[in-house]
VOPAGU-2260 file (C-alpha; in pm, 1 decimal, decimal comma):
REM VOPAGU-2260
SITE   aa  ch    i         X         Y         Z
SITE  MET   A    0     500,6   -1937,5     640,0
SITE  ASP   A    1     173,7   -1893,3     832,6
SITE  GLU   A    2    -159,8   -2014,8     693,5
SITE  VAL   A    3    -280,6   -1668,3     585,7
SITE  SER   A    4      40,2   -1602,6     391,2
SITE  ARG   A    5      40,9   -1950,1     236,5
SITE  LEU   A    6    -315,8   -1922,0     110,2
SITE  ALA   A    7    -266,1   -1562,3      -4,9
SITE  LYS   A    8      40,4   -1677,2    -200,4
SITE  GLU   A    9    -164,7   -1944,5    -380,8
SITE  ALA   A   10    -430,9   -1686,4    -464,8
SITE  ILE   A   11    -166,2   -1447,9    -600,7
SITE  LEU   A   12     -38,3   -1727,1    -825,9
SITE  LEU   A   13    -395,5   -1784,8    -945,8
SITE  PHE   A   14    -432,7   -1419,9   -1045,9
SITE  GLN   A   15     -86,9   -1407,6   -1204,8
SITE  SER   A   16    -172,4   -1705,3   -1426,5
SITE  ILE   A   17    -494,6   -1534,6   -1535,4
SITE  PHE   A   18    -322,0   -1206,8   -1621,4
SITE  LYS   A   19     -49,7   -1392,7   -1809,6
SITE  HIS   A   20    -320,5   -1571,1   -2009,1
SITE  LEU   A   21    -470,8   -1230,2   -2094,8
SITE  HIS   A   22    -126,5   -1090,3   -2188,1
SITE  LEU   A   23    -147,6    -836,4   -1905,4
SITE  THR   A   24     116,6    -755,8   -1645,3
SITE  PRO   A   25       2,7    -608,2   -1313,2
SITE  VAL   A   26     265,2    -389,7   -1146,7
SITE  VAL   A   27     252,0    -363,7    -767,1
SITE  HIS   A   28     498,4    -159,5    -560,9
SITE  PHE   A   29     520,9     -93,3    -187,1
SITE  GLU   A   30     631,9     206,0      16,8
SITE  LEU   A   31     678,4     132,8     387,9
SITE  GLU   A   32     761,3     399,2     647,4
SITE  GLY   A   33     942,3     326,6     971,7
SITE  GLY   A   34    1176,7     480,5    1222,9
SITE  TYR   A   35    1449,3     414,9    1475,5
SITE  GLU   A   36    1569,9     537,3    1812,1
SITE  PRO   A   37    1885,2     745,0    1763,1
SITE  PRO   A   38    2187,8     622,4    1959,1
SITE  LEU   A   39    2312,0     823,4    2252,8
SITE  ILE   A   40    2678,3     922,6    2219,7
SITE  GLY   A   41    2800,6    1110,4    2520,1
SITE  ASN   A   42    2504,0    1315,6    2634,0
SITE  ALA   A   43    2366,6    1385,1    2286,5
SITE  LEU   A   44    2125,5    1192,3    2067,1
SITE  GLN   A   45    2273,0    1125,7    1723,5
SITE  HIS   A   46    1980,4    1211,3    1496,7
SITE  ASN   A   47    1983,7    1074,3    1140,6
SITE  HIS   A   48    2270,8     851,2    1244,9
SITE  ALA   A   49    2188,9     552,6    1023,7
SITE  ASN   A   50    2395,4     486,0     712,1
SITE  LEU   A   51    2112,5     403,2     471,6
SITE  GLY   A   52    2353,6     354,2     182,3
SITE  ARG   A   53    2516,7      66,0     366,1
SITE  ILE   A   54    2176,5     -90,6     435,7
SITE  ASN   A   55    2076,8     -53,6      70,8
SITE  TYR   A   56    2391,4    -237,5     -33,0
SITE  GLN   A   57    2303,5    -516,8     208,2
SITE  LEU   A   58    1946,0    -536,6      76,9
SITE  ALA   A   59    2081,2    -568,8    -276,6
SITE  GLN   A   60    2317,2    -845,6    -165,5
SITE  LEU   A   61    2016,3   -1029,8     -24,2
SITE  GLY   A   62    1835,8    -998,8    -358,0
SITE  ILE   A   63    1563,7    -772,2    -218,5
SITE  ASN   A   64    1423,2    -531,5    -478,9
SITE  GLY   A   65    1400,2    -230,8    -250,4
SITE  GLU   A   66    1597,9      45,6     -86,1
SITE  LEU   A   67    1572,1     285,8     204,7
SITE  LYS   A   68    1562,7     660,9     177,8
SITE  PRO   A   69    1530,7     927,1     450,8
SITE  GLU   A   70    1177,3    1046,5     519,1
SITE  TYR   A   71    1056,9    1390,9     627,5
SITE  TRP   A   72    1107,1    1350,6    1004,2
SITE  ARG   A   73    1437,1    1288,3    1177,4
SITE  ASN   A   74    1518,8     919,8    1233,2
SITE  GLN   A   75    1239,7     820,4     995,6
SITE  TRP   A   76    1305,2     605,5     690,2
SITE  GLU   A   77    1104,2     474,6     398,8
SITE  TYR   A   78    1145,8     143,1     220,4
SITE  VAL   A   79    1070,4     191,4    -149,1
SITE  SER   A   80    1054,8    -103,3    -384,8
SITE  LEU   A   81    1260,7     -80,6    -702,3
SITE  PHE   A   82    1126,7    -116,9   -1055,1
SITE  ASN   A   83    1317,4    -430,5   -1151,5
SITE  GLY   A   84    1032,0    -605,5   -1328,7
SITE  GLN   A   85     955,7    -828,6   -1031,4
SITE  SER   A   86     621,5   -1010,3   -1015,8
SITE  PRO   A   87     360,6    -913,4    -754,9
SITE  LEU   A   88     442,4   -1231,5    -561,9
SITE  THR   A   89     813,1   -1141,9    -556,6
SITE  GLU   A   90     718,5    -791,2    -444,1
SITE  ALA   A   91     528,1    -935,3    -148,2
SITE  HIS   A   92     813,2   -1171,0     -65,9
SITE  ASP   A   93    1067,9    -887,6     -78,4
SITE  LEU   A   94     871,9    -668,9     164,2
SITE  ALA   A   95     815,5    -960,0     401,8
SITE  ARG   A   96    1191,6   -1029,5     403,6
SITE  ALA   A   97    1278,4    -661,6     439,6
SITE  MET   A   98    1053,3    -625,7     744,5
SITE  MET   A   99    1232,9    -922,0     899,8
SITE  VAL   A  100    1594,2    -820,1     827,2
SITE  LEU   A  101    1585,6    -440,9     866,9
SITE  PRO   A  102    1609,0    -446,8    1249,2
SITE  GLN   A  103    1918,0    -668,0    1215,3
SITE  LEU   A  104    2078,7    -439,7     956,0
SITE  PHE   A  105    2016,3    -128,2    1166,4
SITE  GLY   A  106    2146,7    -319,2    1468,7
SITE  GLN   A  107    2479,6    -372,7    1295,5
SITE  GLN   A  108    2521,2       4,6    1310,7
SITE  GLY   A  109    2457,2      18,4    1686,2
SITE  ILE   A  110    2089,4     115,6    1652,1
SITE  LYS   A  111    1902,5     -98,1    1903,0
SITE  GLN   A  112    1541,0       6,1    1844,1
SITE  VAL   A  113    1383,8      -6,7    1496,7
SITE  PHE   A  114    1013,8      72,6    1467,0
SITE  ILE   A  115     771,4     -72,7    1214,2
SITE  LYS   A  116     454,6      51,8    1376,2
SITE  PRO   A  117     158,1     280,5    1292,3
SITE  VAL   A  118     263,2     571,7    1515,8
SITE  LEU   A  119     597,9     693,7    1643,8
SITE  TRP   A  120     472,4     847,4    1965,8
SITE  ALA   A  121     674,0    1163,9    2038,0
SITE  GLY   A  122     877,4    1071,1    1730,9
SITE  ASP   A  123    1020,7    1419,9    1685,7
SITE  THR   A  124    1037,3    1748,1    1874,0
SITE  ALA   A  125     991,2    2000,7    1595,1
SITE  ARG   A  126     663,3    2168,0    1500,7
SITE  LEU   A  127     599,4    2377,6    1191,9
SITE  ALA   A  128     532,7    2745,4    1240,3
SITE  LYS   A  129     165,0    2823,7    1212,3
SITE  GLY   A  130      58,9    2880,3     851,8
SITE  ASN   A  131     389,1    2755,8     713,0
SITE  LYS   A  132     492,6    2430,3     548,3
SITE  THR   A  133     871,0    2466,7     562,1
SITE  ILE   A  134     972,8    2684,8     857,7
SITE  PHE   A  135     983,6    2527,0    1203,5
SITE  ALA   A  136     876,2    2717,7    1512,1
SITE  ASN   A  137    1114,4    2798,5    1796,7
SITE  GLY   A  138    1124,9    2561,3    2090,5
SITE  THR   A  139    1049,7    2192,5    2106,8
SITE  GLN   A  140     703,8    2042,3    2083,4
SITE  LEU   A  141     643,5    1673,1    2046,9
SITE  VAL   A  142     507,7    1539,4    1718,6
SITE  HIS   A  143     338,4    1202,0    1684,4
SITE  ILE   A  144     445,6    1069,0    1345,7
SITE  PRO   A  145     220,4     837,2    1139,4
SITE  ASN   A  146     386,1     557,1     945,4
SITE  ALA   A  147     211,8     429,4     635,1
SITE  VAL   A  148     230,6     141,6     392,9
SITE  GLN   A  149     131,2     250,8      45,0
SITE  ILE   A  150      56,7      26,9    -251,2
SITE  ASN   A  151     105,1     159,6    -604,6
SITE  VAL   A  152     -80,2     -33,6    -873,8
SITE  SER   A  153     -76,7     -17,1   -1252,7
SITE  VAL   A  154    -119,6    -264,5   -1539,1
SITE  LYS   A  155      75,5    -310,8   -1861,1
SITE  ASP   A  156     -71,9    -444,9   -2183,8
SITE  SER   A  157      92,2    -693,5   -2420,7
SITE  GLU   A  158     307,2    -414,8   -2566,9
SITE  GLY   A  159     423,1    -292,4   -2226,9
SITE  LYS   A  160     205,2      19,6   -2233,7
SITE  ASN   A  161      48,5     141,5   -1910,5
SITE  LEU   A  162    -329,6      87,9   -1914,0
SITE  VAL   A  163    -405,1     337,3   -1636,8
SITE  PRO   A  164    -406,5     642,5   -1871,7
SITE  GLN   A  165    -606,0     462,1   -2141,2
SITE  ALA   A  166    -984,0     508,7   -2178,3
SITE  ASP   A  167   -1124,8     502,8   -1823,5
SITE  PHE   A  168    -923,3     206,9   -1697,1
SITE  GLY   A  169    -752,6     408,6   -1421,6
SITE  GLU   A  170   -1084,0     552,4   -1304,6
SITE  GLN   A  171   -1240,2     204,3   -1294,9
SITE  LEU   A  172    -945,6      63,8   -1100,3
SITE  GLN   A  173    -968,6     347,9    -850,4
SITE  GLN   A  174   -1343,6     287,3    -813,8
SITE  SER   A  175   -1281,9     -79,5    -739,9
SITE  PHE   A  176   -1042,1       8,5    -457,3
SITE  LEU   A  177   -1284,7     271,2    -324,1
SITE  GLN   A  178   -1570,5      19,9    -312,4
SITE  SER   A  179   -1373,2    -269,3    -161,0
SITE  SER   A  180   -1161,6     -89,0      98,2
SITE  LEU   A  181   -1413,3     -48,1     381,2
SITE  GLY   A  182   -1503,5    -415,9     414,0
SITE  CYS   A  183   -1137,4    -515,1     377,2
SITE  SER   A  184    -990,7    -256,4     614,9
SITE  LEU   A  185    -865,9    -534,2     844,3
SITE  ILE   A  186    -622,2    -633,1     569,2
SITE  TYR   A  187    -432,3    -302,7     574,4
SITE  LEU   A  188    -517,0    -179,4     927,8
SITE  PRO   A  189    -413,8    -493,1    1117,5
SITE  GLU   A  190    -374,0    -363,7    1475,0
SITE  GLU   A  191    -547,1    -124,1    1714,9
SITE  GLU   A  192    -279,2     144,1    1692,6
SITE  ALA   A  193    -347,8     169,6    1317,7
SITE  PHE   A  194    -677,7     338,1    1399,5
SITE  GLU   A  195    -512,7     583,6    1637,8
SITE  ARG   A  196    -289,9     681,1    1345,7
SITE  LEU   A  197    -597,8     787,0    1148,3
SITE  GLY   A  198    -696,3    1040,3    1415,2
SITE  LEU   A  199    -356,9    1199,7    1481,2
SITE  LYS   A  200    -424,9    1523,2    1295,0
SITE  ARG   A  201    -760,5    1569,8    1464,5
SITE  ASN   A  202    -663,9    1463,0    1814,7
SITE  TYR   A  203    -324,1    1634,7    1840,2
SITE  GLN   A  204    -369,2    1946,0    1622,5
SITE  LEU   A  205    -117,0    1826,7    1365,1
SITE  ASP   A  206    -297,9    1938,6    1051,0
SITE  ALA   A  207      -4,8    2157,6     944,3
SITE  GLU   A  208     253,4    1884,3     983,7
SITE  LEU   A  209      73,6    1571,9     865,5
SITE  SER   A  210     -89,5    1476,8     535,1
SITE  SER   A  211    -194,4    1127,0     640,8
SITE  PRO   A  212    -545,3    1020,1     532,8
SITE  GLU   A  213    -847,0    1008,1     762,2
SITE  ASP   A  214   -1111,2     847,9     541,5
SITE  ILE   A  215   -1169,1     661,3     215,1
SITE  SER   A  216   -1162,9     921,4     -60,2
SITE  GLY   A  217   -1076,8     944,1    -428,9
SITE  GLY   A  218    -961,1    1205,2    -677,5
SITE  HIS   A  219    -585,9    1258,2    -712,8
SITE  GLN   A  220    -533,5    1382,6    -357,4
SITE  GLY   A  221    -746,8    1136,9    -162,5
SITE  SER   A  222    -648,5     829,8      34,3
SITE  ILE   A  223    -703,8     614,5    -275,0
SITE  ALA   A  224    -555,2     841,6    -536,1
SITE  LEU   A  225    -548,0     819,6    -913,0
SITE  TYR   A  226    -227,9     982,2   -1034,4
SITE  LYS   A  227    -231,8    1080,4   -1399,0
SITE  GLN   A  228    -123,8    1432,2   -1491,1
SITE  HIS   A  229    -101,2    1542,1   -1126,6
SITE  GLY   A  230      19,9    1384,4    -803,1
SITE  LYS   A  231     -79,3    1408,5    -435,9
SITE  HIS   A  232      59,6    1760,9    -394,2
SITE  ASN   A  233     -77,3    1876,0    -730,5
SITE  GLN   A  234     268,9    1845,4    -882,0
SITE  LEU   A  235     316,1    1745,1   -1245,1
SITE  MET   A  236     367,9    1371,9   -1283,4
SITE  GLY   A  237     638,2    1210,9   -1494,7
SITE  GLU   A  238     860,8    1520,4   -1504,7
SITE  THR   A  239    1221,5    1436,7   -1596,5
SITE  PRO   A  240    1486,1    1712,4   -1557,9
SITE  LEU   A  241    1701,4    1757,2   -1868,5
SITE  ILE   A  242    1911,0    2060,7   -1774,5
SITE  ILE   A  243    1989,3    2161,9   -1413,1
SITE  GLY   A  244    2137,9    2501,0   -1324,6
SITE  LEU   A  245    2411,4    2589,0   -1077,6
SITE  ASN   A  246    2166,6    2621,8    -787,3
SITE  GLN   A  247    2008,2    2286,1    -865,1
SITE  GLN   A  248    1722,5    2463,5   -1038,8
SITE  VAL   A  249    1558,4    2270,8   -1321,1
SITE  LEU   A  250    1603,5    2479,2   -1634,9
SITE  LEU   A  251    1456,3    2234,3   -1883,1
SITE  SER   A  252    1248,3    1921,5   -1835,9
SITE  GLN   A  253    1021,8    1686,1   -2026,5
SITE  ILE   A  254     691,3    1546,5   -1902,2
SITE  ASP   A  255     550,2    1201,4   -1976,9
SITE  TRP   A  256     289,8    1116,1   -1714,2
SITE  HIS   A  257     158,1     814,3   -1903,1
SITE  ALA   A  258     439,3     590,2   -1780,7
SITE  THR   A  259     398,1     689,4   -1414,9
SITE  ALA   A  260      15,6     691,8   -1399,2
SITE  ARG   A  261    -111,6     462,7   -1123,1
SITE  VAL   A  262    -357,2     413,0    -841,3
SITE  GLU   A  263    -203,6     460,3    -498,0
SITE  HIS   A  264    -371,0     303,8    -195,7
SITE  ARG   A  265    -252,0     524,0      92,9
SITE  LEU   A  266    -455,3     378,6     380,1
SITE  GLY   A  267    -224,1     103,2     502,2
SITE  ALA   A  268     -58,5     138,4     841,4
SITE  ALA   A  269     298,6      25,6     904,0
SITE  SER   A  270     286,7    -270,7    1140,4
SITE  LEU   A  271     464,9    -595,7    1209,7
SITE  ARG   A  272     119,3    -752,7    1164,2
SITE  TYR   A  273      91,8    -607,2     812,7
SITE  ASN   A  274      89,3    -903,4     573,3
SITE  PRO   A  275     243,9    -818,0     232,8
SITE  TYR   A  276     104,9   -1133,7      69,5
SITE  LEU   A  277    -249,3   -1055,6     182,5
SITE  ASN   A  278    -221,8    -695,5      65,9
SITE  VAL   A  279     -84,2    -790,5    -276,1
SITE  LEU   A  280    -377,3   -1031,3    -305,3
SITE  PHE   A  281    -612,1    -743,3    -219,2
SITE  ALA   A  282    -450,8    -531,7    -492,3
SITE  LEU   A  283    -468,8    -807,0    -758,0
SITE  ALA   A  284    -830,4    -884,1    -672,3
SITE  ASN   A  285    -913,6    -520,1    -751,1
SITE  VAL   A  286    -717,0    -541,2   -1076,2
SITE  PHE   A  287    -913,1    -853,9   -1170,4
SITE  CYS   A  288   -1245,3    -682,7   -1093,4
SITE  THR   A  289   -1143,5    -400,5   -1325,5
SITE  VAL   A  290   -1005,5    -618,7   -1602,6
SITE  LYS   A  291   -1317,2    -835,2   -1624,3
SITE  GLN   A  292   -1518,4    -524,8   -1723,5
SITE  TYR   A  293   -1312,1    -513,2   -2042,7
SITE  LEU   A  294   -1345,6    -880,1   -2137,1
SITE  ASN   A  295   -1561,7    -956,0   -2439,2
SITE  GLN   A  296   -1766,1   -1273,9   -2485,1
SITE  ASP   A  297   -1463,5   -1459,8   -2620,9
SITE  GLU   A  298   -1273,7   -1371,9   -2300,8
SITE  GLN   A  299   -1042,5   -1140,0   -2488,6
SITE  PHE   A  300    -930,3    -818,5   -2319,9
SITE  ASP   A  301   -1030,8    -501,3   -2505,3
SITE  ILE   A  302    -958,9    -160,0   -2352,1
SITE  SER   A  303   -1169,1       8,3   -2621,3
SITE  ILE   A  304   -1492,9    -127,4   -2473,6
SITE  LYS   A  305   -1696,7     171,7   -2362,2
SITE  GLN   A  306   -1798,7     187,4   -1998,0
SITE  ALA   A  307   -2083,2     364,1   -1820,1
SITE  ALA   A  308   -2017,2     701,1   -1660,8
SITE  ILE   A  309   -1835,0     672,2   -1328,7
SITE  LYS   A  310   -2029,5     810,9   -1035,3
SITE  ALA   A  311   -1858,8    1049,3    -795,3
SITE  PHE   A  312   -1748,2     874,6    -477,4
SITE  ILE   A  313   -1858,6    1028,9    -147,9
SITE  PRO   A  314   -1580,3    1008,7     114,0
SITE  GLN   A  315   -1643,7     721,8     351,2
SITE  ALA   A  316   -1553,5     699,9     719,2
SITE  LEU   A  317   -1315,9     421,9     820,8
SITE  PRO   A  318   -1380,0     209,5    1128,5
SITE  THR   A  319   -1243,5     354,7    1450,6
SITE  SER   A  320   -1122,7      25,2    1598,0
SITE  LEU   A  321   -1066,6    -341,3    1533,0
SITE  HIS   A  322   -1370,0    -401,8    1753,6
SITE  CYS   A  323   -1726,6    -274,2    1755,7
SITE  LYS   A  324   -1775,3      24,5    1984,1
SITE  GLY   A  325   -2123,4     163,1    2036,9
SITE  HIS   A  326   -2273,4     226,4    1694,1
SITE  SER   A  327   -1935,3     197,2    1519,6
SITE  VAL   A  328   -1874,0    -137,0    1349,8
SITE  GLY   A  329   -1519,2    -265,1    1394,8
SITE  ALA   A  330   -1282,4    -378,9    1121,4
SITE  ILE   A  331   -1298,7    -743,4    1231,0
SITE  THR   A  332   -1678,7    -752,7    1198,3
SITE  LEU   A  333   -1669,8    -564,2     868,7
SITE  PHE   A  334   -1429,9    -820,1     725,5
SITE  SER   A  335   -1628,8   -1115,5     855,9
SITE  GLU   A  336   -1947,9    -977,6     694,8
SITE  GLN   A  337   -1800,8    -886,5     355,3
SITE  ASN   A  338   -1806,2   -1143,2      73,8
SITE  TRP   A  339   -1631,9    -933,1    -191,3
SITE  LEU   A  340   -1295,5   -1106,7    -160,9
SITE  SER   A  341   -1443,6   -1458,1    -157,7
SITE  ASN   A  342   -1672,2   -1378,3    -452,5
SITE  THR   A  343   -1382,2   -1229,4    -650,8
SITE  LEU   A  344   -1168,3   -1536,4    -583,3
SITE  ALA   A  345   -1457,6   -1758,7    -690,5
SITE  GLU   A  346   -1490,3   -1569,5   -1018,9
SITE  ALA   A  347   -1114,6   -1591,5   -1073,1
SITE  TYR   A  348   -1119,1   -1966,7   -1012,0
SITE  GLN   A  349   -1406,8   -2013,4   -1257,7
SITE  PHE   A  350   -1222,1   -1808,7   -1518,0
SITE  ALA   A  351    -905,8   -2013,7   -1467,6
SITE  CYS   A  352   -1102,7   -2336,1   -1507,9
SITE  SER   A  353   -1271,5   -2215,0   -1826,5
SITE  ALA   A  354    -930,4   -2113,7   -1965,5
SITE  ARG   A  355    -782,1   -2447,5   -1850,9
SITE  LEU   A  356    -516,2   -2280,1   -1640,7
SITE  LEU   A  357    -332,9   -2489,2   -1383,5
SITE  SER   A  358    -360,7   -2368,8   -1024,2
SITE  ALA   A  359    -327,0   -2510,0    -674,9
SITE  TRP   A  360    -611,2   -2283,9    -558,9
SITE  GLN   A  361    -935,4   -2460,8    -469,7
SITE  PRO   A  362   -1285,4   -2310,6    -417,6
SITE  GLU   A  363   -1285,9   -2388,9     -44,2
SITE  ASP   A  364    -956,7   -2201,4       2,2
SITE  SER   A  365   -1134,6   -1864,9      13,5
SITE  VAL   A  366   -1319,3   -1975,5     327,2
SITE  ARG   A  367    -995,7   -2110,5     472,6
SITE  LEU   A  368    -822,0   -1778,8     407,3
SITE  LYS   A  369   -1098,7   -1572,6     564,9
SITE  THR   A  370   -1117,6   -1805,9     864,7
SITE  ALA   A  371    -739,8   -1807,0     914,5
SITE  LEU   A  372    -725,1   -1426,9     920,1
SITE  LEU   A  373   -1018,7   -1390,5    1161,5
SITE  ASN   A  374    -872,5   -1656,3    1390,8
SITE  GLN   A  375    -569,3   -1431,0    1442,3
SITE  TYR   A  376    -800,8   -1194,3    1630,3
SITE  HIS   A  377   -1021,1   -1439,2    1820,5
SITE  PRO   A  378    -923,0   -1653,7    2121,2
SITE  GLN   A  379   -1165,7   -1917,9    2000,5
SITE  PRO   A  380   -1149,5   -2047,3    1640,5
SITE  VAL   A  381   -1405,7   -1902,3    1400,6
SITE  LEU   A  382   -1588,1   -2149,6    1181,4
SITE  LEU   A  383   -1712,4   -2012,3     850,2
SITE  THR   A  384   -1901,0   -2184,9     570,7
SITE  ASN   A  385   -1934,0   -2105,5     204,0
SITE  LYS   A  386   -2216,5   -1865,1     125,7
């Protein structure tokens, strides 16, 4: 395990001990998109050739809490973590293992190229007809397909009830992600191609085909979305079919959106440099920032505490590169200049000490973590000091 992952793991354990002390259970789930090159049999490409059911069986045999399902484009797949009650640390470990073994599992089916990358350049040859969301135009036109990593976050109380629908907890959690995401963009946009992904719709006239985000925005349809009654496509959340007709039409259903309410961080780019441990840490740090607003003087969590009105968030432009270009500040510099993550870890450590919780995390580890991540992008080691 590399130094960034090792330190992120210790920080995750710190947060998990704090939430356990407060009788809270953070729930973190990943969705990772990827693709593969279809095998050539004879003179024809065998699109959608992969047997995902077989791979899912193999993932289960490996103890990984996740499965693959087909995505919208041909030869595109999505890894979706399962709701098996796994801890955030286990969730990170499962995704890290899945990213490592999936090329091998696809390879056993004769698929030689598996892609975990921000963009599948010329990934498909079908374009939607103008003004239509379901009918494809005649002919073949190349489509550059963006691949995302999404993080879904919610929190359960001591009775197992989801806190996101209660009071303004979900809104506060969303605000925390909105405020912290610019300075921490290096965490979820870890390579240069990730920034090209953000401009696909604009640069290649793919607005009809793609719904990938371009900036930091809120609401229930933005890049950091709060899903309560409605989801990304304005669909009802938590709808469970009860009676299905002959044509697979839902005749009767029940709706309980409280159980499925969550904040979804949709900005991450699929990449072999994407670090699941670091991104789970980022998610838990935002949960901690939200939870501490509901702690009373006796350090007891109380969701009934009234909060100030939440200000509307103005969409915020993301960096256009890892590096500074002209007047645009790069993601590496933004991360080096932000202190939000270090300050949050310092507050968590102080809380753990006051609650007499055991942890291997030490105050200087936040500087070590920041330095280790920045050193992955610099030929010469970066030396940081506590501020």
